[in-house]
N, C-alpha and C positions, 0 to 999 in steps of 0.2 A: 418368592420368585418361582414360577413354574419351570419344570424341566423342558429343555428344547425337544421338539417333536417333529416328525414328518407324518404325512398322511399315507394311509395304506394305498390310496388310489394314485399316489405319485410314483410308486414303485412299478416299473415295467419289467416283467420277466422277459428274457431274450433267448432265442433258439439257436444261437450260433454254435454252442457246444453240444447241441442235439443233432449235429449234421449227419450222424450215422444212425439216426432214429427217425421214425415217421413224424410228420407234423401232428398227427393225432396223439401220439405218445407225449409229445411236448405239451400240447394243450391240456390233455388230461391231468398232467402233473401240475400245471399252473393252477388249474381249477381246484385240485385237491389241497394244494398248499394255502390257498386263499388269496392269490393274486387277483386283482381286478382288471389290470391292463397289461398289454405286452408291447414290446418293440419288436416287430417282425423283421428278422434278418432275411432279406429278399434274395435267396439263392436256392438252388436245388440241393436236396430233394424236396424242399418245402414250398418254393415259389419260383416259377419260371418267368424271367424278364430278359429280353434281349432287344436289339435295335429294331426288330420287326413287330414286336408286340409283347403280351404277357398272358399268363394262364394260371389259374382261372379265379379271378379276384372275387366274384360273387360267391362261388362255392366255398372259398377259403374264409370269406367274411362270415358266412353262415356257420361254418365249423367253429369259428372264434366266438361268435355271439351266442350260439346255442349252449355254450359253457359259461355264460355270464361274464365273458371277458370282452374287452374293447381293444382294438388295435389302435394305439395312440400314435405310434411312430413307425414308419417304414425305413429300414436301413438297407438300401439297395447295395449289393456287393460291388465294391469298386476299389479294392486294394489288391486282391489276388485274382480278380477277373480281368479279362482283356479290355474292359471299359474303364476309362478314367476321365476326370474333368479337364485334363491338360494334354490332349493329344496334339500332335504336330502335323502329321500328314493329312492332306485334304480329305481323302475318303474316310480316314480314321476320325477326323473331326466330325464329319457328318453322322457317322454311325454312333459315335459316343453321345452326341447331342440327342439323337433319336432314342438311344437307350435310356438316358436320364429323363427325357420327356415322357417315355412310356412308364418309367418308375413313378413319376409324379402322377400320371393318370391312374396308375394302379393304386397308389396311396389314397387318392380321392375315392376310388371305388371301394377300397377297404374301410373307408370311414376314418382315416387317419387325420390328425391335425398337422403333423410334421413329417418331412422327409429329411433324414440326416444325410449330410454330404461333406466332402472335404475339397481341398484345393487341387487335388491331383499332384503329380510330382515333377512333370517336365523331364528333361534329360540332363544328366549331370555334366555332360560335355557341351552345354549351351549356356548362353547368357541367362542369368536368373531373371533379369528384367524382361527379357523377351518371353520367357515362360510365364512370368507373372501376368503379363498383358493377356496372354491366351486364357489363363485361368480366370482373370477378371471378366473378360468378354463372355466366356462360356457361362459363368455364374450369373451374370446379368441377364443373358438370354434365357437361362433356365428359370430365373426368378420371375420373368415375364410369363413363362408357361405356368409356373406355380400360381401366379396371381389369377390366371384364367380358370384354374382348377380349384381354387380355394384352399391351397396348401401353402404352408410356410416352410422354406428350406432353412435348416439349422446347420451352421458351418462349424465343424470341429477341427481342431489342430491335429497335426500328425507328429510322429516322432522324427527326429532329424535323420534317422536311417531310412525313413520312408519317403521323404520329400525335401526339396530345397525351398519350398514356398511357404505355406502357412503352418509354421511349427511353434510359434510363440504367441503370447498375448499381443505383443506389438504388431506382429504380422496379422493377427486376427483383426485388430482394430483398423489397420490400414486397408485390408481387403474389404471389410464391411463399408468403410467410408468411400472407397473408390467405386464399388459396385453401386452403392447408394440407392438400394431398392428396398421398399418396406417388406417384401416377401423373402428377404434374406436376413436372418437373425443369427445370434451367437449361440454356440453350444460348447459346453465344457466337457472335455474328455480328461478324467482325473489322472490317467496314466500319462498322456502327453503333457499335461500340466505339471505333473510331478517330475518327469524327465527333464523338463525345461527349468526346474527349480522355482516354479511359481507357486502361488497359494490361491485358495479360493477367495480369500479376502481381496487380493489384487484384482482378480477377475471381476468381482462384484463392484469394487471401487471404480474400475475402468469402464465396465459395460452395463452394470446395473440391470434394469428391467429388460434390456435387449437379450439377456441370457434366457432362453426359452426351454432348453433341453440339456440333459447331461448323460454321458456314460459315466456312471457313478460307481466305481469298483475299487477294491483294494489293490495295492501294488507294492513294488519294493525297490526302486520306483518303477522298474519295468514289470511286465506281466499284467494280465487282466485276471485277477484272482477273486475267489470267493472271499467275502468279508471274514477276516480272521486269519487268512493265509498269507497276507502281506504285513507291512509294518506301518500302514496309515492308521490314524486314530479316528474311528467312525464317530465317536461321541463328539470330538472336536469339530468334525466337518458338519455334523447335524446342527451343532451350536451355530456355526457360521451360516448355514442355510436359514436357520431361524432368525438370526440377527438381521439378515438382509431381506427377510420376507419372501424367500424363494418359494414359489408355488408350482413350478414346472415339473416335468417328468424326470425320473431318475432311472435310466436304463441300465440293466445288469448285463453288461457286455463281458461275459466270462469266456475267455478264449484259450486259456492254457490247456495243453493237450492232456494233462492229468485228469481232466474232467470228462473226457470223451466217452470213457467206458461206462461210467455211471453218472450221467448228468442229473438224474433225479436226486441222488444223494447230495450232489453239489448244490442244487437249488434248495434242498431242505435246509442244509447248514446255512446257506446264504440268507434265506428268508428268516430263519430263526434268529440270526444275529441282527437283522434289520428290524424285526417286529418289536424288539425291546424299546424302540423309539416311536412306535405308532401311537398317535394321539388317542386312538380308540382302545388301546390296550393299557393305558396308564390310569 
């Protein structure tokens, strides 16, 4: 029986822990390490997106592709930024919708397949069901924009401290069913999954081929760590991916502040741990 493997081109390096470095520095490092794809965290200083427009996707795509890389996923910032999927005030609703619509258009111009997104959070002092309806309606509207642009939105769960909405597998299933649009699919965030006490097997058994993308990182169960810095078993998870025939992307969303000073060293250790499972290395 052959050992479980992942493909090199499934692994997407990510620039979120490069936030105090230039985009060129991040891209140069990914090229040197042997990444073939990236998930681009869409925030300054690397990419500008707001409710009015975005800048400058063509130039950024050229930077990426000139290094032999492909932008597979755009992760537009929507946790620490003022924009979220679940705004309440009328003007805020309009501007948040415009922000995500611009992110979708930017993703298309970058040549991405997916835009990762979440449910937003709503207000803690309001009815969860009222907030849920706003999230559902916004996601449906954005899925229609995504369809026009040839992009698929992938919905990740959040941790319970971040939202009262889509934080569990059951929440994910409900939202996907209620939105009911082919351009909104499932995404696994292994940290949110672990915090909720869920397993990859449960996600695949429930959502199967609707899972198109992942934030696939080590954790404890909190934290977004380099592989080896948490307590998850990478080999077991690769075995699960292999068992269910998962062929989607595995974004390396490394966010812990310990990696900010030397993100290249973090990426080197992370890539080294992952490459043991690359099918072209065995």
